[in-house]
C-alpha positions as CSV (number, residue, x, y, z in Angstrom):
1,M,103.1,10.8,-25.6
2,L,99.4,10.4,-24.8
3,L,100.0,8.3,-21.8
4,V,102.5,10.8,-20.4
5,L,100.1,13.7,-20.9
6,L,97.3,11.7,-19.1
7,H,99.7,11.0,-16.3
8,V,100.5,14.7,-15.9
9,A,96.9,15.7,-16.1
10,G,96.0,13.2,-13.4
11,A,98.8,14.4,-11.2
12,T,97.7,18.0,-11.6
13,Q,94.1,17.1,-10.7
14,A,95.3,15.2,-7.6
15,Q,97.2,18.2,-6.4
16,L,94.3,20.6,-6.6
17,P,93.5,21.8,-3.1
18,A,90.4,20.4,-1.5
19,G,87.8,22.9,-0.5
20,P,87.1,23.9,3.1
21,Q,84.5,21.9,5.0
22,V,82.1,22.4,7.8
23,V,83.5,20.4,10.7
24,G,81.2,21.5,13.6
25,V,77.8,23.2,14.2
26,T,76.1,24.7,17.2
27,P,73.3,23.9,18.0
28,T,74.0,20.3,17.1
29,R,72.4,18.6,14.1
30,N,68.7,17.6,14.6
31,A,68.7,18.7,18.2
32,T,65.2,18.7,19.7
33,S,65.3,21.1,22.6
34,V,67.4,24.2,21.8
35,A,66.9,27.3,23.8
36,V,64.9,30.0,21.9
37,G,67.6,32.6,22.7
38,T,70.5,30.5,21.4
39,D,73.3,31.7,19.2
40,L,74.5,29.7,16.2
41,A,78.1,28.9,15.3
42,I,79.6,27.1,12.3
43,T,83.1,25.8,12.5
44,F,85.1,25.4,9.3
45,S,88.2,23.4,8.6
46,R,90.1,26.6,7.8
47,P,89.7,30.4,8.0
48,M,87.0,31.8,5.7
49,Q,86.7,35.0,3.8
50,A,84.9,37.8,5.5
51,P,81.6,37.5,3.5
52,T,81.1,34.1,5.0
53,A,80.1,36.0,8.2
54,S,77.0,37.4,6.5
55,A,73.8,36.2,4.9
56,A,75.9,35.4,1.8
57,G,77.8,32.7,3.7
58,L,75.3,31.6,6.5
59,R,71.5,31.5,6.1
60,V,69.2,30.7,8.9
61,Y,65.5,30.2,8.0
62,S,62.5,30.2,10.2
63,A,59.1,29.0,8.9
64,Q,57.2,30.8,11.7
65,R,58.7,34.3,12.1
66,G,60.9,36.3,9.9
67,G,61.8,33.8,7.2
68,L,65.4,34.4,6.4
69,L,66.4,35.7,9.8
70,E,68.2,38.9,10.5
71,G,70.8,39.2,13.2
72,T,74.4,39.8,14.0
73,Y,77.3,37.9,12.4
74,T,80.7,37.4,14.0
75,G,84.0,35.7,13.1
76,A,84.8,37.4,9.8
77,G,88.0,36.1,8.4
78,T,88.2,33.2,11.0
79,S,87.3,29.5,11.0
80,V,84.3,30.0,13.3
81,V,81.3,32.1,12.1
82,G,78.7,33.0,14.6
83,F,75.1,34.3,14.3
84,T,72.9,35.9,16.9
85,P,69.2,36.3,15.7
86,A,67.8,39.7,16.1
87,R,64.8,38.2,17.9
88,A,64.3,35.1,20.0
89,L,63.2,32.0,18.1
90,R,59.7,30.7,18.5
91,A,59.1,27.8,20.9
92,G,58.9,24.4,19.2
93,E,59.8,25.6,15.7
94,T,62.2,23.8,13.4
95,I,65.0,26.0,12.0
96,Q,66.8,25.3,8.7
97,V,70.5,26.4,8.4
98,T,72.4,26.5,5.1
99,V,76.1,27.4,4.4
100,P,75.9,28.0,0.6
101,K,78.4,26.4,-1.7
102,A,79.7,29.8,-2.7
103,A,81.4,30.4,0.7
104,Q,85.2,30.6,0.2
105,D,88.2,30.2,2.4
106,A,90.8,32.9,2.8
107,G,92.6,31.6,-0.3
108,G,89.5,31.8,-2.5
109,T,88.7,28.1,-2.6
110,A,85.0,27.4,-2.4
111,L,83.4,24.8,-0.1
112,S,83.7,21.2,-1.1
113,Q,79.9,21.3,-1.0
114,A,77.2,23.3,0.7
115,Y,76.1,22.3,4.2
116,S,72.5,22.2,5.5
117,Y,71.0,21.0,8.7
118,Q,68.1,21.6,11.1
119,F,67.3,21.9,14.8
120,T,64.1,22.3,16.9
121,T,63.7,24.8,19.7
122,R,62.7,24.0,23.3
123,T,59.1,24.2,24.6
124,A,57.9,24.9,28.1
125,P,56.8,22.0,30.4
126,S,53.1,21.2,30.1
127,A,50.5,18.6,30.9
128,A,49.9,18.0,27.2
129,T,46.2,18.4,27.7
130,F,44.3,20.8,25.5
131,A,41.5,23.1,26.5
132,S,38.0,22.1,25.3
133,P,36.1,23.3,23.5
134,G,38.7,25.9,22.6
135,V,38.4,28.7,20.1
136,L,36.4,27.9,17.0
137,L,36.9,30.1,13.9
138,P,34.3,30.1,11.1
139,S,35.9,28.9,7.8
140,A,35.0,28.1,4.3
141,S,33.5,24.7,3.7
142,Y,35.8,21.7,3.3
143,T,38.8,23.4,4.6
144,Y,41.8,21.1,4.4
145,G,45.2,22.8,4.8
146,V,46.4,25.0,7.6
147,T,49.7,26.7,8.4
148,T,50.9,29.1,11.1
149,A,53.3,32.0,10.8
150,D,53.8,35.6,11.9
151,Y,52.8,37.3,8.6
152,N,52.5,40.9,9.8
153,G,55.6,41.0,12.0
154,D,53.9,41.8,15.3
155,G,55.4,38.8,17.1
156,F,52.2,36.8,17.2
157,L,51.5,33.7,15.1
158,D,48.8,34.0,12.5
159,L,46.9,31.3,10.6
160,A,46.3,30.6,6.9
161,T,44.0,27.9,5.5
162,C,42.8,26.6,2.1
163,S,39.7,24.7,1.1
164,Q,38.2,22.4,-1.5
165,G,34.5,23.4,-1.5
166,S,32.5,25.3,-4.0
167,T,33.3,28.5,-2.1
168,S,37.0,27.7,-1.8
169,K,39.3,30.5,-0.8
170,L,42.5,31.2,1.0
171,Q,41.9,32.7,4.4
172,V,44.3,34.5,6.8
173,W,43.6,35.2,10.4
174,F,45.8,37.5,12.4
175,G,46.7,36.4,15.9
176,Q,46.3,38.5,19.0
177,G,48.9,36.6,21.0
178,D,46.5,35.0,23.4
179,G,45.0,32.2,21.3
180,R,42.4,34.5,19.8
181,F,42.3,35.7,16.2
182,S,40.8,38.6,14.3
183,P,38.2,38.0,11.5
184,S,39.8,36.4,8.4
185,V,41.1,38.3,5.4
186,D,40.1,36.2,2.3
187,Y,41.9,35.8,-1.0
188,V,40.5,34.3,-4.2
189,M,41.9,30.8,-4.6
190,G,40.6,27.7,-6.4
191,P,40.2,24.3,-4.6
192,A,43.4,23.4,-2.8
193,Y,44.5,20.6,-0.4
194,F,47.6,22.1,1.1
195,L,49.5,25.3,1.8
196,T,52.6,26.2,3.7
197,S,54.8,29.2,4.6
198,A,58.3,30.1,3.6
199,D,60.5,33.1,2.7
200,L,60.9,32.5,-1.0
201,D,62.2,35.9,-1.9
202,N,64.7,36.4,1.0
203,D,63.1,39.6,2.2
204,H,62.7,38.5,5.9
205,D,59.0,37.8,5.9
206,L,56.9,34.7,5.2
207,D,55.1,34.1,1.9
208,I,52.4,31.5,1.3
209,L,52.5,28.6,-1.1
210,V,49.4,26.9,-2.3
211,A,49.1,23.7,-4.5
212,N,45.9,24.2,-6.4
213,A,44.6,21.8,-9.1
214,G,47.8,21.3,-11.0
215,M,49.0,24.9,-10.3
216,L,51.4,26.4,-7.8
217,Y,50.6,29.8,-6.5
218,V,52.9,32.0,-4.4
219,L,51.3,34.8,-2.4
220,Q,54.1,37.3,-1.8
221,N,54.1,39.1,1.5
222,N,54.9,42.8,1.7
223,G,56.0,42.4,5.3
224,T,52.8,43.6,6.9
225,G,50.6,40.6,6.1
226,T,49.3,41.9,2.8
227,F,49.7,39.4,0.0
228,T,50.1,39.7,-3.8
229,T,49.4,36.6,-5.8
230,L,52.2,35.9,-8.3
231,P,51.4,34.3,-11.7
232,G,50.8,30.6,-11.2
233,R,52.9,27.9,-12.7
234,R,52.0,24.4,-13.8
235,I,52.8,21.5,-11.5
236,G,51.6,17.9,-11.3
237,N,47.9,17.3,-11.2
238,D,46.3,16.4,-7.8
239,S,49.2,18.0,-6.0
240,R,49.0,17.3,-2.2
241,T,52.0,18.5,-0.2
242,I,54.9,20.9,-0.5
243,A,58.3,20.9,1.3
244,P,60.4,24.1,1.0
245,A,64.1,23.4,1.4
246,D,67.5,24.5,-0.1
247,L,68.1,21.4,-2.2
248,D,71.0,22.6,-4.3
249,G,73.0,24.5,-1.7
250,D,72.7,28.0,-3.4
251,G,71.1,29.6,-0.3
252,N,67.6,29.9,-1.9
253,L,64.6,27.8,-0.9
254,D,63.5,25.2,-3.5
255,L,60.4,23.1,-3.5
256,L,59.5,19.4,-3.4
257,I,55.9,18.9,-4.4
258,A,54.1,15.5,-4.2
259,S,51.3,14.8,-6.7
260,A,49.0,11.8,-6.2
261,V,49.1,11.1,-10.0
262,G,52.5,9.5,-9.4
263,E,55.2,12.2,-9.5
264,V,57.3,14.4,-7.4
265,G,58.3,17.7,-8.8
266,I,61.6,19.4,-7.9
267,Y,61.5,23.1,-8.4
268,F,64.6,25.3,-7.9
269,G,64.0,28.7,-6.5
270,Q,65.7,31.9,-7.8
271,G,65.5,33.8,-4.5
272,D,62.8,36.0,-5.8
273,G,59.7,33.8,-5.4
274,T,59.9,32.3,-8.9
275,F,60.7,28.7,-10.0
276,P,61.6,28.5,-13.7
277,M,60.4,25.4,-15.6
278,T,63.8,25.1,-17.2
279,R,65.3,24.2,-13.8
280,S,62.6,21.7,-12.8
281,R,63.0,17.9,-12.4
282,F,60.6,15.1,-11.9
283,M,60.6,11.7,-10.3
284,F,58.0,9.1,-10.6
285,M,56.7,6.7,-7.8
286,P,53.4,5.1,-6.8
287,V,50.9,7.7,-5.5
288,P,53.2,10.0,-3.5
289,V,50.9,12.1,-1.3
290,G,53.2,13.2,1.6
291,I,56.7,14.6,1.3
292,A,59.4,15.9,3.6
293,A,63.0,17.1,3.2
294,G,65.9,16.5,5.7
295,D,69.4,15.2,5.9
296,V,68.8,11.5,6.7
297,D,72.3,10.3,5.8
298,G,74.3,13.0,7.6
299,D,76.3,14.3,4.6
300,G,75.1,17.9,4.9
301,D,72.5,18.0,2.1
302,L,68.8,17.6,2.3
303,D,67.3,14.3,1.1
304,M,63.7,13.4,0.2
305,V,61.2,11.1,2.0
306,T,57.8,10.4,0.5
307,A,54.7,8.7,1.8
308,N,53.4,6.6,-1.1
309,A,49.8,5.6,-0.7
310,G,50.0,3.4,-3.8
311,G,52.7,1.1,-2.4
312,N,52.1,1.3,1.3
313,S,55.7,2.5,1.6
314,A,58.0,5.3,2.4
315,Y,60.6,6.2,-0.3
316,I,64.0,7.5,0.9
317,R,65.9,9.2,-1.9
318,L,69.4,10.7,-1.3
319,N,70.6,14.0,-2.5
320,D,73.9,14.4,-4.3
321,G,74.2,18.0,-3.0
322,L,73.0,19.5,-6.2
323,G,69.3,18.5,-6.1
324,T,69.6,15.2,-7.9
325,F,68.0,12.3,-6.0
326,S,68.8,8.6,-6.3
327,G,69.6,5.5,-4.3
328,G,68.2,5.2,-0.8
329,S,65.7,2.6,0.1
330,T,62.0,1.7,0.2
331,M,60.5,0.9,3.6
332,P,57.2,-0.8,4.3
333,V,54.7,1.2,6.4
334,G,51.0,0.8,7.2
335,S,48.2,0.9,4.7
336,Q,47.8,4.0,2.5
337,P,50.3,6.4,4.1
338,N,49.1,9.9,3.5
339,S,51.6,12.2,5.2
340,V,55.2,12.0,6.5
341,A,57.2,13.9,9.1
342,L,60.9,13.8,10.0
343,G,62.5,14.3,13.4
344,D,64.9,12.6,15.9
345,V,62.5,10.6,18.0
346,N,65.0,8.4,19.8
347,G,67.6,10.9,20.7
348,D,70.5,9.5,18.7
349,G,71.0,12.7,16.6
350,A,69.7,11.3,13.3
351,L,66.4,12.0,11.6
352,D,63.7,9.3,11.9
353,I,60.5,8.9,9.9
354,V,56.8,8.8,10.9
355,T,53.9,8.2,8.5
356,A,50.2,8.6,9.1
357,N,48.4,5.6,7.6
358,Q,44.9,6.3,6.4
359,G,43.9,2.7,5.4
360,V,40.8,1.3,7.0
361,E,42.7,-1.7,8.4
362,T,45.5,0.1,10.2
363,H,44.5,3.2,12.1
364,S,48.1,3.8,12.9
365,V,51.3,5.8,12.6
366,S,54.4,3.9,11.5
367,V,57.8,4.8,13.0
368,L,61.0,4.1,11.1
369,L,64.3,4.5,13.0
370,N,67.4,5.8,11.3
371,E,70.3,3.3,11.5
372,N,72.5,6.4,12.0
373,N,75.4,4.9,10.1
374,G,75.8,7.6,7.4
375,T,74.0,5.6,4.7
376,G,70.4,6.8,5.1
377,A,69.3,3.3,6.0
378,F,66.3,2.7,8.2
379,R,64.8,-0.1,10.3
380,V,61.2,-0.7,11.3
381,G,60.6,0.8,14.7
382,S,57.0,0.6,16.0
383,T,53.4,0.9,15.0
384,V,51.5,3.5,17.1
385,R,47.7,3.0,17.3
386,V,45.7,6.1,16.9
387,G,42.1,7.0,16.1
388,N,40.1,6.6,12.9
389,R,42.1,6.6,9.7
390,P,44.7,9.3,10.4
391,P,45.5,11.4,7.3
392,D,48.2,13.6,9.0
393,V,50.9,13.4,11.6
394,K,53.0,16.1,13.2
395,L,56.0,15.9,15.5
396,G,56.6,18.3,18.3
397,D,57.5,18.4,22.0
398,V,54.0,18.9,23.4
399,D,54.9,18.1,27.0
400,G,58.1,20.1,27.2
401,D,60.3,17.2,28.3
402,G,62.9,17.6,25.5
403,D,61.8,14.9,23.0
404,L,59.4,14.9,20.1
405,D,55.9,13.7,20.6
406,M,53.3,13.1,17.9
407,L,49.8,14.4,16.9
408,A,47.7,12.4,14.5
409,T,44.5,13.7,13.0
410,G,41.5,11.5,12.2
411,Q,37.8,11.3,11.3
412,T,36.6,11.5,14.9
413,T,39.6,12.5,17.1
414,M,43.0,14.0,17.1
415,D,45.3,11.8,19.1
416,V,48.4,12.9,21.1
417,R,51.0,10.2,21.7
418,L,53.8,11.0,24.1
419,N,57.4,9.9,23.5
420,N,59.5,8.3,26.2
421,G,62.7,9.7,24.6
422,Q,63.6,6.5,22.9
423,G,61.0,6.6,20.1
424,I,58.3,4.6,22.0
425,F,55.0,6.5,22.0
426,S,52.4,5.9,24.7
427,A,48.8,7.0,25.2
428,G,48.1,10.7,25.4
429,E,45.0,12.8,25.1
430,S,42.4,12.2,22.4
431,I,40.9,15.5,21.3
432,P,37.3,15.1,20.2
433,F,37.5,16.9,16.8
434,S,37.7,15.6,13.3
435,A,40.4,17.1,11.1
436,Y,42.4,16.3,7.9
437,Y,45.6,18.4,8.3
438,A,46.7,20.1,11.6
439,A,49.5,22.4,12.9
440,L,51.4,22.4,16.2
441,A,52.5,26.0,17.2
442,D,52.5,28.3,20.2
443,V,49.7,30.7,19.4
444,N,49.3,32.1,22.9
445,N,52.9,32.8,23.7
446,D,53.2,30.6,26.8
447,G,56.0,28.5,25.4
448,T,53.9,25.4,24.8
449,L,52.7,23.8,21.5
450,D,49.0,24.3,20.8
451,V,46.8,22.4,18.2
452,I,45.2,24.2,15.3
453,A,43.1,22.2,12.9
454,P,40.3,22.7,10.4
455,S,37.4,20.2,10.5
456,Y,36.9,18.5,7.1
457,F,35.0,15.4,8.1
458,V,31.9,16.9,9.7
459,L,28.7,16.8,7.6
460,G,29.0,19.5,4.9
461,G,32.6,20.2,5.9
462,N,31.6,23.3,7.8
463,G,33.1,22.4,11.2
464,G,35.3,25.5,11.4
465,I,38.8,25.7,12.7
466,T,39.6,24.7,16.2
467,V,42.3,26.2,18.3
468,R,43.1,24.1,21.4
469,L,45.5,25.6,23.8
470,N,48.0,23.4,25.7
471,T,47.9,23.5,29.5
472,A,51.2,25.0,30.5
473,S,52.8,23.8,33.7
474,P,53.7,26.5,36.3
475,R,57.4,27.3,36.3
476,I,59.4,28.5,39.3
477,T,62.4,30.5,38.1
478,G,63.4,31.9,41.5
479,F,62.4,32.6,45.1
480,T,63.5,34.9,47.9
481,P,64.7,34.5,50.6
482,A,66.5,31.2,49.9
483,S,66.1,30.1,53.5
484,G,64.2,30.9,56.6
485,P,62.4,29.5,59.6
486,I,58.7,28.4,59.9
487,G,56.5,31.4,59.1
488,T,58.8,33.0,56.7
489,K,57.1,34.8,53.7
490,V,58.7,33.6,50.5
491,I,58.2,35.4,47.2
492,L,58.2,33.1,44.2
493,T,58.8,34.3,40.6
494,G,58.2,32.4,37.4
495,S,55.4,31.8,34.9
496,Q,51.8,30.4,35.0
497,L,51.7,31.2,38.7
498,A,48.5,33.1,38.7
499,Q,46.5,29.9,38.3
500,A,48.1,28.3,41.4
501,T,45.8,26.2,43.6
502,Q,48.4,24.9,46.1
503,V,52.0,25.7,47.2
504,T,54.0,23.1,49.2
505,F,57.3,23.2,51.0
506,N,58.9,19.8,50.8
507,G,55.4,18.3,50.6
508,I,53.8,20.3,53.3
509,P,51.1,22.7,52.1
510,A,51.4,26.3,52.8
511,P,48.5,27.7,54.9
512,G,47.9,30.3,52.3
513,F,49.4,32.2,49.5
514,T,48.8,35.5,47.6
515,V,49.1,36.0,43.8
516,N,50.9,39.3,43.3
517,A,51.1,39.2,39.5
518,A,50.9,36.7,36.7
519,G,54.5,35.7,37.4
520,E,54.8,36.2,41.2
521,L,53.2,34.9,44.4
522,T,53.9,35.0,48.1
523,A,53.6,31.9,50.3
524,M,54.3,31.3,54.0
525,V,56.5,28.4,55.2
526,P,54.1,26.1,57.0
527,A,54.7,24.4,60.4
528,G,56.2,21.0,60.0
529,A,58.1,21.9,56.8
530,T,61.7,20.8,56.3
531,T,64.3,21.6,53.8
532,G,63.3,20.6,50.3
533,P,61.8,21.8,47.0
534,I,58.9,24.2,46.6
535,V,56.1,23.0,44.3
536,V,53.3,25.0,42.8
537,T,50.2,23.2,41.5
538,T,47.6,24.7,39.2
539,Q,45.4,21.6,38.6
540,P,45.6,17.9,39.3
541,G,48.7,16.5,37.7
542,V,50.0,19.9,36.6
543,S,52.7,21.4,38.8
544,G,56.1,23.0,38.7
545,T,59.0,22.4,41.1
546,S,61.9,24.7,42.1
547,A,65.3,23.8,40.8
548,T,66.9,24.4,44.2
549,P,65.5,23.6,47.7
550,F,64.2,26.1,50.2
551,T,66.4,25.7,53.3
552,I,64.9,25.7,56.8
553,P,67.8,26.2,59.2
554,A,68.4,23.8,62.1
555,P,67.3,25.3,65.5
556,T,69.9,26.9,67.7
557,I,70.0,27.0,71.5
558,T,69.7,30.6,72.6
559,R,69.7,30.0,76.4
560,L,70.6,27.2,78.9
561,S,69.4,27.1,82.5
562,P,71.3,26.5,84.6
563,R,74.5,27.1,82.8
564,V,76.6,25.3,85.5
565,G,75.5,22.8,88.2
566,P,77.1,20.9,91.0
567,P,78.7,17.7,89.6
568,A,77.6,15.5,92.5
569,R,74.0,16.4,92.4
570,P,71.8,16.2,89.3
571,S,70.0,19.4,88.5
572,P,67.5,20.3,85.7
573,L,69.0,21.5,82.5
574,K,66.7,23.5,80.2
575,A,67.4,24.7,76.6
576,R,65.5,27.4,74.7
577,A,65.7,27.0,70.9
578,S,65.1,29.4,68.1
579,R,62.2,27.3,66.8
580,A,60.2,24.4,68.3
581,R,61.8,21.5,66.6
582,P,62.1,17.8,67.6
583,S,65.9,17.9,67.7
584,C,68.6,20.2,69.1
585,S,72.2,20.2,70.0
586,L,74.0,21.4,73.2
587,T,77.4,21.0,74.8
588,I,77.6,19.5,78.3
589,P,80.5,20.9,80.2
590,Q,80.6,18.0,82.7
591,P,78.9,14.7,83.3
592,R,75.2,15.1,84.4
593,D,71.7,13.8,84.1
594,L,69.2,15.5,81.7
595,S,65.7,16.1,82.8
596,S,62.7,16.0,80.5
597,T,60.2,18.8,80.1
598,R,58.9,20.6,77.1
599,R,57.0,23.9,77.1
600,G,56.7,25.8,73.9
601,P,60.1,26.6,72.5
602,R,61.6,25.2,75.7
603,L,63.3,21.9,74.8
604,A,64.2,19.1,77.2
605,W,65.1,15.5,76.9
606,P,64.0,12.2,78.5
607,R,65.8,11.5,81.8
608,L,69.0,9.8,81.0
609,P,71.8,8.5,83.1
610,A,74.7,10.7,83.8
611,L,76.3,11.7,80.4
612,P,80.0,12.3,79.9
613,R,81.3,15.7,79.0
614,G,80.9,16.6,75.3
615,R,78.4,17.7,72.6
616,W,75.0,15.9,72.5
617,S,71.9,16.1,70.3
């Protein structure tokens, strides 16, 4: 009887309907150049209940503006749920998307498991050179951490920093949208290495998290950039970095915190800014100082990657979808890795790993490439040489070509290394500024990624915070008219045109141009120009090219003299063209010789033998 009952129970279990699944996403997973005005779409394996087309069934998180994003949902009751953000996304930011496990199909069956992924938005083309000396903000001594976000909701990115000195504090600077910032607002805070921004209470603004001497503090935003410090909670001693992410698929942001004493804390958020100790877990590894979360095995949940200074390694630990991590692999990297970042650096759609290696013998960033086979396995990619003992590395498209470049900090310089799209990084600018942590963000609203970094390594740690603005390339979005002869005045529209130093038509410089506004100028088609692109240059090596050519029409013959001549006796044939051009066409009604003269727009040809009737050029 027992065997029969077991058989029936097994059959019943096998017949249980499988839950719906996510079968497609737009934008694609780990995309690196998504338009800031994009809409999102999630395709399910079957029609879903109406609440799926709401924040209960689809959550889109920004770490730069708005936190849990507001917007318009579509597709209620269908298999395709869409989301249009209420405001455009920020250039170069990474967006996290979660379909919580509570989402149900039309029959009431919940998802087989939650689904999370990320993508990064597009940046504008730039020279990837950064203005020197830039803006320098006074800060507390020994400032380490820096984060950027729009805290007061005015559309401009603000800054927050933390410090380690005897006068340590948390400082917030509100941005003015042009790369400048108002004086700081200071909050009492003990010594801290690291801080970051996230919407921990799902109220559509960004809170601040600080790891401070074995304590975690959440500064809760009221939406206008005024913060209230919630009671701290105990975490691992010597905590270094924090990665907010939805680890268990409930739609709330959780935390991974790396502590140099040898542990990683996993703290599950309640959606109100709190993280109960009863729902915390811990993992132990050799001196984890850098940490990041991302779906490295492509199964729809967020895995963990750590930079372990004690073992000169990166640990990859895979999530089971509920926030329990195991398996994975351990990969060798350079000496004393201090930070880690994830992103698709070779364009295959899978997240790769970079670590900043602070050991004295390496001065490098290690690149680990994802095997992209669904297992979360990696292979050693390349070793990128940078400046003196880099403690931090960030990924971002600093030149606007659609792939992720890197910025490494150091004791004497911050080094930009440009990606060729295949995960090979070549030399870029070295910025003469010493920094521990840094941020890449568009603080002057030109669509390019700027560099923001506090200087820790200067004597006394009082180097302030540098803001280095990226040099945006001019962009031609249109011109009118689309065609015309030499001398035509052409109006160009776009961005960064006010700094123009030269305008060319298919390589021929215009004799002059007039800047009408920041996004508009007028140039005259020069003599000798031919059909081709228009190029605006703002400084050596920094230019923008029109997507379509400006057309210069071929000349037309407006008069022939004589129109008819005796066939037996050659007579001069003269043509007047619309423009003085080296070539022209005409139709010869009967065989004749062509004389050669040229005066202004009058065109003639070398003397030729009698030509047969027909069209000649």
